[in-house]
N, C-alpha and C positions, 0 to 999 in steps of 0.2 A: 383317359377320356379327352384330354386336350389334344393328344395325337390324333384320335379318331375324328375330332372336329376339324382339325386342319386337313386331314386326308379328304374328308367329304367336301369341304369348301374347295380344295384344290381340284377335285374331280369334277365338281359342278362347273368351275371356271373352264376346265379343259373341255368338257362335253358341250359347252355352249358354242365352241369354235369348230366342232367336227361334225360330220354327217351322222345321222341317227344310227346307221348300221355299223359305225365304227366307235360308238360310245362305249365306255366301260362304266358300269355302276356297281357300287359295293353295298352290301348290307353289313352292318357291324353290330355285334352283340357284346356287352360288357358286364362282367360279374366280378365280385371281389371275394377273395378268400385264399385258403391254403391249397396248393396244388402238389401233385406227385410228379417228380421228374426221375426218369429211369432210362438210361442208355440213349439219351438224346430225345426221348419221347416225353410228352407232357400229358397227363390225364388226371382223372378224378371227377367228383361231382361238380366242382366249380367249373371245370372245363366243359362238362356236359351242359350245365345251365347256360353258360355263355353261348354255346353252339345253338341251343334252342332259342335263346333271345335273338340271335342273328336271324333265325328263320322268321321271327315275328316282325322284324324290321322291314320297312318299305325300301325299295331301291333308292340308294342315295341317303338313307337314313341311319339313325343310331338308336338302338333299344338297350336299356340298361335295367339292372335289378334294383330293388329298393335299397339294398345294401350299398351299391355303388352310388346311387342317387343321394343317399344321406351323406356320404363322404364328400361329395362334390358340391352339395347345396351351398350356395352363397360364395363359392370360390371361383365359379366360372360364369361368364355372362351368357347363360343359356336358360331357356324355359323348358320345364319338364311337363309333358302331358301324361297324366295318370291313365294307364291302360287297364287298371284293375288287377285282380289276382288271376294268374294264368296257370292252367294245369299243363305242365310241360311233359313231353314224352320221356319216359324212363326216370322221371323225378317224382318221388312219392308225395312231397309236400308242395302245395301251390306256391308260386313265386309272384310277388308283386312286381309289375313291370312298368317302366316309364319310357316314353318316346321323347327324345331330345328334339326340340324345335329350334333349329338354327335360323336366326333372322335372315341372313343372306341367302342361305340355301332354300329356306321355305319361301321367301319372297320370289326367288328366281323360279322355283317350281310352280308357284302360283301364276307367274307371268308366262312361263313356257312349259305347259304340260307336254307329256310325251307326244310326239307327232304321230298321227295315224298313218299306218302303212298304206301302200297303194291299193291293196286288195281288201275285201271285207274282213274286218277284225272282230273277234268275239271272245269273251271270257265266260266260261261255264262255272258258275259258283257251285259249291257242294250243296246238293239237295238236302233239305231238312227231313229228318226222320220224324214222321207224324204218327208212328205206330204206338207210341206210349211205352215202348219196350226198348231199353238201351241196347239189348242184344241184337236189335235189328239195325243198329247204326251202320254196320258193315254193308248192309244191303243198299241203303241210301247212297253211301259213298261209291259203291260199285256201279250203280246206275249213272251217277255223275261221271265217273271215270270212263265208262263205256261210251257215253255221249261225246265226251271230249275226243276219245279215240276215233269215233265215227266221223266227226266233223273234220278232224285233222287229216283224214285220208283224202279230203277234197283239196287238191293242190291250189285251187283258187280261193281258199280261205286262209286267214291268219288266225290261229287259235292259240290262246295262252295256255302254257303247260300246267299240269295238275299242281305242281309244287307252288306255283305263284297264285293260282286262283283259290287253293285250299287254305291259304293264309287267312282268308276272310270267313272261315268256317265258324259258325256260332256267333258271329258279330253282326251288329246292326250298323251297316255302313252305307252311306248314300251312294247310289249307283254312279252319280256324276263324279264322285271322288274316285271310285274304282276305275272308271273309264280314263280319268286323268292320270292315275298312278300306273295303270297297266298299259295305257296307250291303245285302247280299243274303242270301237264305235258302239258295239252292242254287248249287252250282258244278259245271259240266260240264267234264270233262277227258278227253283221249284221245290216240290216236296214229294215224298214217297210214303204211302201208307200200305203196309203189308199185313194182311190178316188171313191166316191159313194159306189157302191156295189162291186167294184173290189179291190183286195188286192194283192200286190206284196211284197214278203219277200225275201231278199237276205241274205245269210249266208256264212261264211267261217270259217273253222276249221284250227287252227294254232298250230304247235308244239312249245310250249313256250321255250323249251330248246335250239332251234337254230333259231327260227323265220320263219321256212319254212312253206309254205301253204300246207296243206294235201289235201284239196279239197275246192271248192267254187261252189255254185249253186244258181239258182234263181227259185222261186216258185210263180206261178201266179194262182189265182182262185177267185171265188166269195166269198163274206163275209161269206156265209153259209159254205164255205169250210175251214174256218180258222183253225178249229181243225185238219182237215186232213193235212193241210199244216204244222202245228206244228209237227204232228206225222211223216211226211215225213222228216222233218229236224232232229228230234230225231233219227229216224231210220238210217239216213245218218251218223250221228255222231257215233252211235254204230257200224255201218258197217265199218266205216273208222278206228276206234280204235281197236275194237275187233270183227272182222267179224264172227268168229265161235260162239260168244255168241248170235248173232242176231237170230240164229236158235233155241236157247234154250228158250228164253223169248220174249214176244212181249209187246209193249207199245201202240199199236194202240187203238184209241177210238172206242167204240162200240155203235151203235144205237143212234148217235147224231142226234138231230132234230134242225130245224130252231129256235125253242123256246129256246134251249140251247144257241145258238149263241146270241140271243137278250138279254137273261138274263145275259150271261157272259159279254156282252158289258156294261150293266148297272153296273155290279159288278166292272169292271175295272175303269169306270168313278168314282165310289164312292171311290175305293181304292186309286186312284190318288189324290183325294181331301183329303181323311182322313189322309194320311201320312204327310200332311203339318202341322198337329197338331196345328190348331188354331180354334177359335170358329166359325168364318164365314164359312170356308171350312168344318169344322166338321159338322155344321148344314146342309150344302148342301149335304154332303156325306150321312148323316142319312136320309135326304129326298129322295135321289135317292134309297137308300137301302129299304126304306119303299115301294117305288113304285115297286121295283123289287119283294119284297115278296108278294105284292098284285096281280101283273100281273102273277107271276110265283110261286104260293104257294108251289110247290113241288121241287123248286130249293134250295137244302139245303145250298150251299155256301153263298147265300144271307142272309139266316137266321143267320148263324153263324157269318158272317161279321157284320151284324146289331147288334147282341148282343155284340160282341167284341168292336165295335165302341162306343156303349152306355156306356159300363163299363169303357173303357179307357178314353174317353173324360170326363166322370163324375169324374173319379179319378183325372184328370188334372184340374177340376174345371170349364170346359167350358159349361157343361150342367147339368141339374137336373136329376140324374139317376132315382129317384123314379117316377118323372113325365113321363119320356120317357118309363120306364119299364111298367108303368101301362096303357099305351095307348092301346086301342083295335082297331086293324086294320084289323081283319078278323075273320075267323071261329074259333071255339074252338080248333080244331086240330092245326091250325096255331099258335094260342096264346100259346098252350102247348109247341110246338116245340121251339118257340122263348124264352119262359120262361126257358126252360131247358138249352138253349144255354146261356142265361144271367147268370143262376146259375153257370154253368161251368166256364164262363169267370170271374165271381166274385171270384170264388175259385182260379183261376189262378192268378188274379191280387193281391189278398191278399197274396198269396204265394210269388209272385214277390216282393211285398212291404216289 
């Protein structure tokens, strides 16, 4: 923990002297316990918890478990902020987490929030599931992800990636703090209510610099209209931030069919399970993706997600990649597409490793 503190202090001092686009910011997670070491690799539940805590940390911050906090309490000149019990992916029992407040780093962050980029910047927070059914959580996450993707296609917008904005999922955080931590001017938040074939999406755009609401609206439609609803929200965001740019480019979907909606729904179910990164949910995700590729053979996102899931879950040791890659689930054309996707994903994972 002393090492982590020194690293973050050193990086804060370094970053203060370099341009924003050349800064390097670390997130650090710390847990304490026994680990398994085999053939130069280190793994086990303790490693998994530390990795999940790292994801909860803010850039330039340190997040620790209660076990690590108890060992260090009174021995280091730091303040611990209680983050409460956290339900971490692939960890059955909730873990009490604490954020280390470093006096020098925190003071510097308060004085020098992340500089805003030259172009309009926005963070899309995960939309809240208002359906009263936990099984619909995937649908709300899917709506948020698609809006992030749609806005990011506009080259004159700076959009925070999903992994960063979804850190705030289920948390009551002041938008000014989010804007400062992520370096964005605007924050989009909302909720999704799905009942049968009806969908209601509410959204509000907030100026993170002062907390003022720029606009808020409600969108109702059939499930088959979900893409159109997402496009309307995206266009509303663009019109509110840069109205003249709305005339220059369009992000509206073209020629969407009911099959696209049904295939998208299966994809979102699989994605929701997959990112829990454990064997049980991983197997379920692959099963759903195989069903999607069989029912909708021309829906490319399902093929690419299936290939990515097989390779990453295989890399984590949850499934047998060769057995899954060799399965024949359809026509030669479909197998060729999946095999190409698997090959691309394998190259990506090898590069990542």
